C-alpha positions as CSV (number, residue, x, y, z in Angstrom):
1,M,48.5,65.1,21.4
2,S,49.3,61.4,20.4
3,K,48.9,60.4,16.8
4,L,47.9,57.2,15.1
5,Y,50.0,55.8,12.2
6,G,49.6,53.1,9.6
7,Y,52.0,51.0,8.0
8,A,51.3,48.8,5.1
9,R,53.6,46.8,2.8
10,V,54.1,44.4,-0.1
11,S,57.1,42.7,-1.5
12,T,56.9,43.3,-5.2
13,A,55.6,45.8,-7.6
14,E,52.9,43.7,-8.9
15,Q,51.2,43.6,-5.6
16,N,49.2,46.4,-4.2
17,T,48.4,47.7,-0.5
18,D,44.8,48.4,-1.1
19,R,43.6,45.9,1.2
20,Q,45.7,46.7,4.1
21,I,45.1,50.6,3.8
22,I,41.3,49.7,4.0
23,S,41.7,47.9,7.2
24,L,44.0,50.7,8.5
25,T,41.4,53.3,7.6
26,K,38.6,51.5,8.9
27,F,40.6,51.1,12.5
28,G,40.7,54.9,12.3
29,V,44.0,55.9,10.7
30,S,43.8,58.9,8.6
31,R,44.9,58.6,4.9
32,E,47.7,61.1,5.3
33,N,49.1,59.2,8.3
34,I,49.5,55.8,6.3
35,F,52.9,54.9,5.1
36,A,52.8,52.5,2.4
37,E,55.7,50.7,0.2
38,K,56.4,47.9,-1.9
39,Q,59.9,46.5,-0.4
40,S,61.0,43.1,0.7
41,G,60.5,42.4,4.3
42,K,64.0,40.7,4.5
43,D,65.3,43.9,6.5
44,F,64.3,47.3,7.5
45,K,66.3,49.1,4.8
46,R,63.1,50.8,3.9
47,P,62.4,54.7,3.0
48,K,58.9,55.0,4.1
49,Y,59.3,52.8,7.3
50,N,62.4,54.7,8.3
51,K,60.5,57.9,7.8
52,L,57.5,56.7,9.8
53,I,59.8,55.7,12.8
54,S,61.5,59.1,12.7
55,K,58.1,60.8,13.1
56,L,57.0,58.8,16.2
57,R,56.8,60.4,19.6
58,P,55.9,59.1,23.1
59,K,52.5,57.7,23.1
60,D,51.9,57.8,19.4
61,A,50.9,54.1,17.7
62,I,51.5,52.1,14.7
63,V,48.8,50.2,13.2
64,L,49.6,47.1,11.1
65,S,47.3,44.6,9.5
66,S,49.2,41.8,10.5
67,L,52.9,41.2,12.1
68,D,54.6,39.9,8.8
69,R,53.8,43.4,7.3
70,L,56.5,44.7,9.7
71,G,59.0,42.2,8.4
72,R,59.9,38.8,7.7
73,N,63.2,38.7,9.9
74,Y,62.9,37.1,13.2
75,N,65.7,39.0,15.2
76,E,65.1,42.2,13.3
77,I,61.2,42.1,14.0
78,I,62.0,41.7,17.8
79,E,64.5,44.5,17.7
80,Q,62.2,47.0,15.9
81,W,59.6,46.1,18.5
82,R,62.0,47.1,21.2
83,I,62.9,50.2,19.4
84,I,59.3,51.3,19.1
85,T,58.1,50.4,22.5
86,N,61.0,51.0,24.7
87,E,63.0,53.7,22.8
88,K,60.4,55.7,21.1
89,K,57.8,55.1,24.1
90,A,55.1,54.3,21.4
91,D,52.7,51.6,20.9
92,I,52.1,49.0,18.5
93,I,48.7,47.5,17.2
94,I,48.4,44.3,15.1
95,L,44.8,44.2,13.9
96,D,44.8,40.5,13.3
97,M,46.1,39.5,16.7
98,K,44.5,41.2,19.6
99,L,47.2,40.0,21.9
100,L,49.8,42.1,20.2
101,D,48.3,45.4,21.1
102,T,50.8,47.2,23.4
103,R,48.0,49.7,24.6
104,S,46.4,47.1,26.7
105,E,47.3,46.7,30.4
106,Y,48.0,43.0,30.6
107,D,48.7,41.4,33.9
108,L,51.9,39.3,34.2
109,I,50.5,36.1,32.7
110,E,48.8,37.9,29.6
111,S,52.3,39.8,29.3
112,L,54.2,36.5,29.2
113,I,51.7,35.0,26.4
114,S,51.9,38.3,24.5
115,A,55.8,38.0,24.5
116,V,55.7,34.4,23.5
117,V,53.1,35.1,20.8
118,L,55.4,38.0,19.4
119,K,58.1,35.6,18.9
120,I,56.3,32.8,17.5
121,L,54.8,34.7,15.0
122,S,57.9,36.5,14.2
123,Y,59.6,33.2,13.7
124,V,56.7,32.0,11.4
125,A,56.9,35.1,9.2
126,E,60.7,34.5,8.6
127,K,60.1,30.8,8.0
128,E,57.4,31.7,5.5
129,R,59.7,34.1,3.5
130,E,62.2,31.2,3.2
131,N,59.5,28.9,2.1
132,I,58.5,31.5,-0.5
133,I,61.8,31.8,-1.8
134,T,62.3,27.9,-2.0
135,R,59.1,27.6,-3.9
136,Q,60.2,30.3,-6.3
137,K,63.5,28.5,-7.1
138,E,61.8,25.2,-7.5
139,G,59.3,26.7,-9.8
140,I,61.9,28.4,-11.9
141,D,64.0,25.2,-12.0
142,V,61.1,23.2,-13.2
143,A,60.1,25.9,-15.8
144,K,63.6,25.9,-17.2
145,A,63.9,22.1,-17.3
146,R,60.8,22.5,-19.7
147,G,62.5,24.9,-21.8
148,V,61.0,28.2,-20.5
149,K,63.2,31.0,-21.1
150,F,63.5,34.0,-18.5
151,G,64.5,37.5,-18.9
152,R,64.2,39.6,-22.3
153,P,64.6,37.8,-25.4
154,K,67.9,37.8,-26.9
155,I,68.6,40.5,-29.7
156,E,70.6,39.0,-32.5
157,R,73.5,40.8,-33.9
158,P,72.5,42.3,-37.2
159,K,74.4,41.6,-40.3
160,N,76.0,45.0,-40.6
161,F,77.6,44.7,-37.0
162,I,81.0,44.0,-38.1
163,T,81.2,46.9,-40.6
164,V,79.8,49.3,-38.2
165,Y,81.9,48.0,-35.4
166,R,85.3,48.5,-37.5
167,K,84.0,52.1,-38.4
168,W,83.8,52.9,-34.6
169,K,87.0,51.2,-33.6
170,N,88.8,53.2,-36.4
171,K,87.0,56.3,-34.9
172,E,85.2,57.0,-37.8
173,I,81.9,57.1,-35.9
174,T,80.9,57.4,-32.2
175,S,79.6,54.3,-30.3
176,R,76.1,56.2,-30.0
177,K,76.0,56.7,-33.7
178,A,76.9,53.0,-34.2
179,A,74.1,52.0,-31.9
180,E,71.6,54.3,-33.8
181,I,72.8,52.7,-37.2
182,M,72.0,49.2,-35.9
183,K,68.8,50.5,-34.2
184,V,69.6,49.2,-30.7
185,S,70.5,50.9,-27.5
186,H,74.0,52.2,-26.7
187,T,74.4,49.8,-23.9
188,T,73.6,46.8,-26.3
189,F,76.3,48.1,-28.8
190,L,78.8,48.3,-26.2
191,K,78.0,44.8,-24.8
192,W,78.3,43.3,-28.3
193,G,81.7,45.2,-28.9
194,K,83.1,43.7,-25.6
195,Q,81.9,40.0,-26.5
196,F,83.4,40.5,-30.0
197,E,86.8,41.6,-28.6
198,G,86.9,38.6,-26.4
199,V,87.2,36.2,-29.3
200,E,90.8,35.7,-30.7
201,I,91.5,33.7,-33.9
202,I,94.8,31.8,-34.3
203,K,95.9,30.6,-37.7
204,K,97.9,27.5,-37.8
205,S,100.3,29.1,-40.0
206,G,101.3,31.3,-37.1
207,K,99.6,34.4,-38.5
208,E,97.3,35.9,-35.8
209,E,94.3,38.1,-36.7
210,K,91.7,39.7,-34.4
211,N,88.2,40.6,-34.9
212,K,88.2,39.0,-38.4
213,D,84.7,38.3,-39.8
214,L,84.8,34.5,-40.1
215,G,81.6,34.8,-42.2
216,A,83.7,35.8,-45.3
217,K,84.4,33.4,-48.1
218,R,87.8,31.4,-47.2
219,I,89.3,28.2,-48.2
220,G,90.0,26.9,-44.8
221,K,87.6,25.5,-42.3
222,N,86.8,27.3,-38.9
223,Y,87.4,25.3,-35.6
224,G,86.6,26.3,-32.2
225,Y,88.1,24.9,-28.7
226,M,86.8,25.4,-25.3
227,R,87.9,23.9,-22.1
228,V,86.8,23.9,-18.5
229,S,88.7,22.3,-15.7
230,T,86.0,20.2,-13.8
231,K,82.7,18.6,-14.7
232,E,80.8,21.0,-12.6
233,Q,81.9,23.8,-14.5
234,N,79.7,25.3,-17.5
235,E,81.0,25.9,-20.9
236,D,78.0,27.8,-22.4
237,R,79.4,31.2,-22.4
238,Q,82.6,30.0,-24.3
239,R,80.4,27.9,-26.7
240,I,78.2,31.1,-27.4
241,A,81.3,33.2,-28.1
242,L,82.6,30.7,-30.6
243,T,79.1,30.2,-32.6
244,E,79.0,34.0,-32.5
245,A,82.3,34.4,-34.2
246,G,81.1,31.9,-36.8
247,V,82.3,28.5,-35.9
248,P,79.9,25.8,-36.9
249,T,78.8,23.9,-34.0
250,K,80.1,20.4,-35.3
251,N,83.6,22.2,-35.6
252,I,83.6,23.0,-31.7
253,F,85.9,20.6,-29.8
254,M,85.5,20.6,-25.8
255,D,87.4,19.1,-22.9
256,K,86.6,19.0,-19.2
257,Q,90.1,18.7,-18.0
258,S,92.9,20.5,-16.3
259,G,95.0,23.2,-18.1
260,K,98.1,21.7,-16.9
261,D,99.2,20.0,-20.1
262,F,97.7,19.0,-23.6
263,N,97.0,15.3,-22.7
264,R,93.3,16.0,-23.6
265,P,91.4,13.9,-26.2
266,A,89.4,16.3,-27.8
267,Y,92.2,18.8,-28.2
268,K,94.5,15.9,-29.8
269,K,91.6,15.1,-32.0
270,L,91.1,18.7,-33.0
271,V,94.9,19.3,-33.7
272,K,94.9,16.2,-36.1
273,K,92.0,17.8,-38.1
274,L,93.7,21.1,-38.9
275,K,95.1,21.7,-42.2
276,P,96.7,24.8,-43.7
277,D,94.6,27.7,-43.9
278,D,92.3,26.4,-41.4
279,T,91.4,28.7,-38.3
280,L,91.3,27.8,-34.5
281,V,89.2,29.9,-32.4
282,V,89.5,30.2,-28.6
283,N,88.1,32.7,-26.2
284,I,91.1,34.7,-24.7
285,K,89.6,36.2,-21.6
286,T,90.9,33.2,-19.5
287,P,93.6,30.8,-20.8
288,Y,91.3,28.0,-22.1
289,L,94.3,26.5,-24.0
290,I,96.8,25.8,-21.3
291,Q,97.5,26.9,-17.7
292,S,101.2,25.9,-17.5
293,N,104.5,27.0,-18.2
294,H,105.4,23.6,-20.1
295,Y,104.2,24.6,-23.5
296,N,106.8,22.8,-25.7
297,D,104.0,20.6,-27.1
298,Y,101.9,23.5,-28.3
299,T,101.2,22.6,-31.9
300,V,98.8,25.4,-33.1
301,H,101.2,28.3,-32.6
302,D,103.7,29.8,-30.2
303,Y,102.2,29.8,-26.7
304,A,104.2,33.2,-25.8
305,Q,102.5,34.9,-28.6
306,C,99.1,33.5,-27.4
307,A,100.1,34.9,-23.8
308,N,100.7,38.2,-25.1
309,Y,97.3,38.4,-26.8
310,R,95.7,37.7,-23.5
311,K,97.4,40.6,-21.8
């Protein structure tokens, strides 16, 4: 005996399938035979849909409120239509388009029209998805330009971070205990630790110290240097690392220049400002100071030592 199945889909967790389910039950699909899920229509990697397809037997039928509930990818909609009707020998019923009801016995002209309608609506469904993505991106760009922040609010590192961090590094406490002390998640503490370890402090005198608290009272000044190779690149990550390390914004120098040599305006200006006991801070995850073997004019400290730190 043939069965009638229903399929309902929405793209996001905020949306609901109630309207679709009501139209399916009104058509005669029993509630236990309706498969509903919250998944994108960009492809057919959907648990409920695939479960439904596995249940299909010859002469069964799938009912959908509209074709775009099946999907929003032109080629895959056509392919799924073929699988259901040709391989599974089942029918498809699209409630808002009577021509797309494979149970009907059409003559040649009607069959041709039905095939054309299917392709047109599949194309429209895909284009609508592309338009939705474009509109979303444009809306996000406009909001960002107005200063709207997306995502979770940034959690500021507490004042006791460095003290707790050092205890953890010295194996006096576990990372979970450290997170508990600072009242943050374990993941957040480990992320802060990784960020903190990415900052290297270079003394002009040649003495190198790692993970030093720049907030402590000291005679010299803290300077920061950052560099990107092209105008298109973004220096925000470096700037954040330097400010988090305790470098005042006014003491950060930045060049958008190649790292092949030191012929860079901001770098030269910074070196002239350096006095004994001053500290130069750079992010060591990538070679922001230089990307060349020619480092004889390296005036801050020995380049070979700096290279060793980066390993």
